[in-house]
NUSEMI-355205 format. One record per residue (C-alpha): residue number from 1; residue in three letters; x, y, z. Coordinates in steps of 0.2 Angstrom, whole numbers, padded with zeros to 4 digits, always signed. Example, Ala and Ser with C-alpha at 12.3 -4.5 7.8 and 13.67 -1.06 7.14 Angstrom:
BEGIN
R   k   r     u     v     w
R   1 ALA +0062 -0022 +0039
R   2 SER +0068 -0005 +0036
***
This chain:
BEGIN
R   k   r     u     v     w
R   1 UNK +0084 +0092 -0396
R   2 UNK +0066 +0096 -0402
R   3 UNK +0050 +0093 -0390
R   4 UNK +0065 +0091 -0375
R   5 UNK +0053 +0100 -0362
R   6 UNK +0037 +0093 -0363
R   7 UNK +0049 +0078 -0363
R   8 UNK +0056 +0083 -0348
R   9 UNK +0039 +0088 -0339
R  10 UNK +0032 +0068 -0343
R  11 UNK +0049 +0060 -0336
R  12 UNK +0047 +0070 -0322
R  13 UNK +0027 +0067 -0321
R  14 UNK +0030 +0049 -0321
R  15 UNK +0045 +0048 -0311
R  16 UNK +0037 +0053 -0297
R  17 UNK +0026 +0037 -0300
R  18 UNK +0038 +0027 -0302
R  19 UNK +0046 +0034 -0284
R  20 UNK +0030 +0028 -0276
R  21 UNK +0031 +0010 -0283
R  22 UNK +0048 +0010 -0277
R  23 UNK +0046 +0016 -0263
R  24 UNK +0030 +0004 -0261
R  25 UNK +0040 -0013 -0267
R  26 UNK +0053 -0004 -0255
R  27 UNK +0041 -0005 -0239
R  28 UNK +0035 -0025 -0240
R  29 UNK +0047 -0029 -0227
R  30 UNK +0038 -0019 -0215
R  31 UNK +0022 -0020 -0218
R  32 UNK +0028 -0041 -0214
R  33 UNK +0034 -0035 -0198
R  34 UNK +0020 -0024 -0193
R  35 UNK +0007 -0035 -0201
R  36 UNK +0017 -0052 -0190
R  37 UNK +0019 -0041 -0172
R  38 UNK -0001 -0039 -0173
R  39 UNK -0003 -0056 -0173
R  40 UNK +0010 -0061 -0161
R  41 UNK +0005 -0046 -0148
R  42 UNK -0014 -0048 -0149
R  43 UNK -0016 -0057 -0133
R  44 UNK -0008 -0048 -0126
R  45 UNK -0010 -0030 -0112
R  46 UNK -0010 -0013 -0118
R  47 UNK +0009 -0010 -0110
R  48 UNK +0018 -0026 -0119
R  49 UNK +0006 -0020 -0134
R  50 UNK +0014 -0004 -0134
R  51 UNK +0032 -0011 -0132
R  52 UNK +0028 -0024 -0146
R  53 UNK +0024 -0012 -0160
R  54 UNK +0036 +0002 -0154
R  55 UNK +0052 -0012 -0157
R  56 UNK +0044 -0019 -0171
R  57 UNK +0043 +0000 -0181
R  58 UNK +0058 +0004 -0178
R  59 UNK +0064 -0013 -0185
R  60 UNK +0050 -0012 -0200
R  61 UNK +0062 +0006 -0202
R  62 UNK +0076 +0000 -0204
R  63 UNK +0070 -0013 -0215
R  64 UNK +0063 +0000 -0229
R  65 UNK +0078 +0011 -0226
R  66 UNK +0090 -0005 -0232
R  67 UNK +0078 -0011 -0245
R  68 UNK +0080 +0007 -0253
R  69 UNK +0098 +0008 -0252
R  70 UNK +0101 -0010 -0258
R  71 UNK +0090 -0009 -0270
R  72 UNK +0094 +0004 -0280
R  73 UNK +0113 -0001 -0280
R  74 UNK +0107 -0018 -0284
R  75 UNK +0096 -0009 -0302
R  76 UNK +0110 +0004 -0302
R  77 UNK +0124 -0009 -0304
R  78 UNK +0112 -0016 -0319
R  79 UNK +0111 +0000 -0328
R  80 UNK +0126 +0009 -0320
R  81 UNK +0129 +0022 -0338
R  82 UNK +0146 +0023 -0346
R  83 UNK +0141 +0043 -0352
R  84 UNK +0161 +0046 -0359
R  85 UNK +0168 +0062 -0349
R  86 UNK +0161 +0076 -0361
R  87 UNK +0151 +0093 -0365
R  88 UNK +0133 +0093 -0372
R  89 UNK +0120 +0103 -0373
R  90 UNK +0107 +0102 -0361
R  91 UNK +0091 +0098 -0370
R  92 UNK +0102 +0082 -0375
R  93 UNK +0098 +0063 -0375
R  94 UNK +0115 +0063 -0367
R  95 UNK +0107 +0073 -0351
R  96 UNK +0090 +0062 -0352
R  97 UNK +0103 +0047 -0350
R  98 UNK +0113 +0054 -0335
R  99 UNK +0096 +0061 -0328
R 100 UNK +0090 +0045 -0325
R 101 UNK +0104 +0036 -0319
R 102 UNK +0105 +0051 -0306
R 103 UNK +0087 +0047 -0299
R 104 UNK +0092 +0029 -0291
R 105 UNK +0103 +0038 -0279
R 106 UNK +0088 +0051 -0275
R 107 UNK +0078 +0036 -0271
R 108 UNK +0090 +0031 -0258
R 109 UNK +0096 +0046 -0251
R 110 UNK +0078 +0045 -0240
R 111 UNK +0088 +0034 -0230
R 112 UNK +0108 +0036 -0233
R 113 UNK +0112 +0050 -0225
R 114 UNK +0110 +0038 -0209
R 115 UNK +0120 +0027 -0215
R 116 UNK +0137 +0034 -0216
R 117 UNK +0149 +0033 -0214
R 118 UNK +0146 +0012 -0212
R 119 UNK +0152 +0000 -0224
R 120 UNK +0134 +0001 -0231
R 121 UNK +0136 +0018 -0239
R 122 UNK +0151 +0015 -0245
R 123 UNK +0143 -0004 -0253
R 124 UNK +0129 +0007 -0261
R 125 UNK +0142 +0021 -0270
R 126 UNK +0153 +0004 -0278
R 127 UNK +0133 -0004 -0284
R 128 UNK +0132 +0013 -0291
R 129 UNK +0148 +0012 -0300
R 130 UNK +0162 +0023 -0290
R 131 UNK +0180 +0015 -0286
R 132 UNK +0181 +0015 -0269
R 133 UNK +0195 +0007 -0263
R 134 UNK +0200 +0001 -0244
R 135 UNK +0199 +0008 -0231
R 136 UNK +0189 +0021 -0238
R 137 UNK +0176 +0032 -0223
R 138 UNK +0163 +0041 -0233
R 139 UNK +0155 +0053 -0223
R 140 UNK +0142 +0061 -0236
R 141 UNK +0131 +0057 -0246
R 142 UNK +0131 +0070 -0256
R 143 UNK +0142 +0058 -0268
R 144 UNK +0135 +0062 -0284
R 145 UNK +0137 +0052 -0299
R 146 UNK +0144 +0039 -0293
R 147 UNK +0150 +0032 -0312
R 148 UNK +0161 +0044 -0310
R 149 UNK +0172 +0045 -0296
R 150 UNK +0188 +0035 -0289
R 151 UNK +0192 +0035 -0270
R 152 UNK +0209 +0029 -0267
R 153 UNK +0214 +0018 -0251
R 154 UNK +0213 +0026 -0236
R 155 UNK +0207 +0041 -0240
R 156 UNK +0193 +0051 -0227
R 157 UNK +0176 +0059 -0236
R 158 UNK +0170 +0073 -0223
R 159 UNK +0152 +0075 -0216
R 160 UNK +0139 +0085 -0232
R 161 UNK +0157 +0086 -0244
R 162 UNK +0152 +0086 -0261
R 163 UNK +0158 +0075 -0274
R 164 UNK +0152 +0078 -0291
R 165 UNK +0157 +0071 -0310
R 166 UNK +0142 +0083 -0317
R 167 UNK +0137 +0103 -0317
R 168 UNK +0129 +0115 -0330
R 169 UNK +0133 +0130 -0336
R 170 UNK +0130 +0140 -0352
R 171 UNK +0116 +0131 -0358
R 172 UNK +0127 +0113 -0355
R 173 UNK +0128 +0097 -0347
R 174 UNK +0148 +0094 -0343
R 175 UNK +0155 +0076 -0337
R 176 UNK +0171 +0071 -0330
R 177 UNK +0178 +0060 -0319
R 178 UNK +0184 +0066 -0300
R 179 UNK +0200 +0056 -0295
R 180 UNK +0204 +0056 -0280
R 181 UNK +0222 +0048 -0273
R 182 UNK +0226 +0039 -0257
R 183 UNK +0225 +0045 -0239
R 184 UNK +0218 +0061 -0243
R 185 UNK +0206 +0072 -0233
R 186 UNK +0189 +0078 -0242
R 187 UNK +0185 +0091 -0229
R 188 UNK +0167 +0094 -0223
R 189 UNK +0156 +0103 -0232
R 190 UNK +0167 +0107 -0246
R 191 UNK +0165 +0104 -0265
R 192 UNK +0172 +0094 -0278
R 193 UNK +0169 +0099 -0296
R 194 UNK +0173 +0086 -0312
R 195 UNK +0187 +0083 -0320
R 196 UNK +0198 +0086 -0303
R 197 UNK +0211 +0075 -0297
R 198 UNK +0219 +0075 -0281
R 199 UNK +0236 +0069 -0275
R 200 UNK +0239 +0054 -0265
R 201 UNK +0241 +0064 -0246
R 202 UNK +0236 +0079 -0251
R 203 UNK +0221 +0088 -0242
R 204 UNK +0206 +0101 -0246
R 205 UNK +0199 +0110 -0232
R 206 UNK +0182 +0113 -0223
R 207 UNK +0171 +0120 -0233
R 208 UNK +0182 +0124 -0249
R 209 UNK +0178 +0124 -0267
R 210 UNK +0187 +0118 -0279
R 211 UNK +0185 +0121 -0298
R 212 UNK +0182 +0110 -0311
R 213 UNK +0199 +0101 -0321
R 214 UNK +0210 +0106 -0307
R 215 UNK +0222 +0097 -0302
R 216 UNK +0230 +0098 -0280
R 217 UNK +0246 +0092 -0281
R 218 UNK +0250 +0077 -0269
R 219 UNK +0254 +0081 -0251
R 220 UNK +0246 +0097 -0251
R 221 UNK +0235 +0108 -0243
R 222 UNK +0221 +0118 -0251
R 223 UNK +0209 +0129 -0244
R 224 UNK +0192 +0142 -0248
R 225 UNK +0181 +0148 -0262
R 226 UNK +0189 +0144 -0276
R 227 UNK +0202 +0131 -0267
R 228 UNK +0221 +0137 -0270
R 229 UNK +0234 +0130 -0261
R 230 UNK +0238 +0135 -0241
R 231 UNK +0252 +0124 -0242
R 232 UNK +0264 +0114 -0254
R 233 UNK +0269 +0097 -0247
R 234 UNK +0287 +0100 -0242
R 235 UNK +0278 +0110 -0230
R 236 UNK +0281 +0127 -0235
R 237 UNK +0269 +0139 -0241
R 238 UNK +0267 +0150 -0258
R 239 UNK +0272 +0166 -0261
***
């Protein structure tokens, strides 16, 4: 794609200002809280004003964070891409579409970590396109490319686990869905690459790295870098 580098530089520069505008909009409720507090405590004593502004500051911070999460999710819900499973040149229009979709998640990262695992974090990922079942616990803000992710009922995603629907290699952007079954355990700080399928009741150990297009059968335990089977569903160990 001709002129890709120039487009990239212009787009990334423009998004600095877009981010400023996005966060500025999210600060409007916070500003309203602080302005109202300023008027409300105007005739109070110094200590009472300090208490009032302290509590208002906490409420303003929370309002800002919630706004970043829900606004990015709402925009993502309206604009989420239908990007196909593909391997395309890194310098391509598909890469630009992927980057535009991914930037919304980055806008939310400023606060999302503080709200995982909660229903609010799950709602954000659902709004961004992830298919998340009932009773899922997500303790990570590193679920990238949400529109490529499927997570079954009762699954636990451990702290700082990374789920990727993309990777780049050899000058190409690789896009593929990640499917995680029911009642699985994705260990903390583990990494799941695009194209992976994890069967019901399977476990991926702490800090394991599951290479792209790997399938874990139901009930098995995998670990290591790269991840390999360390216990079969029947409890036996592989030879």
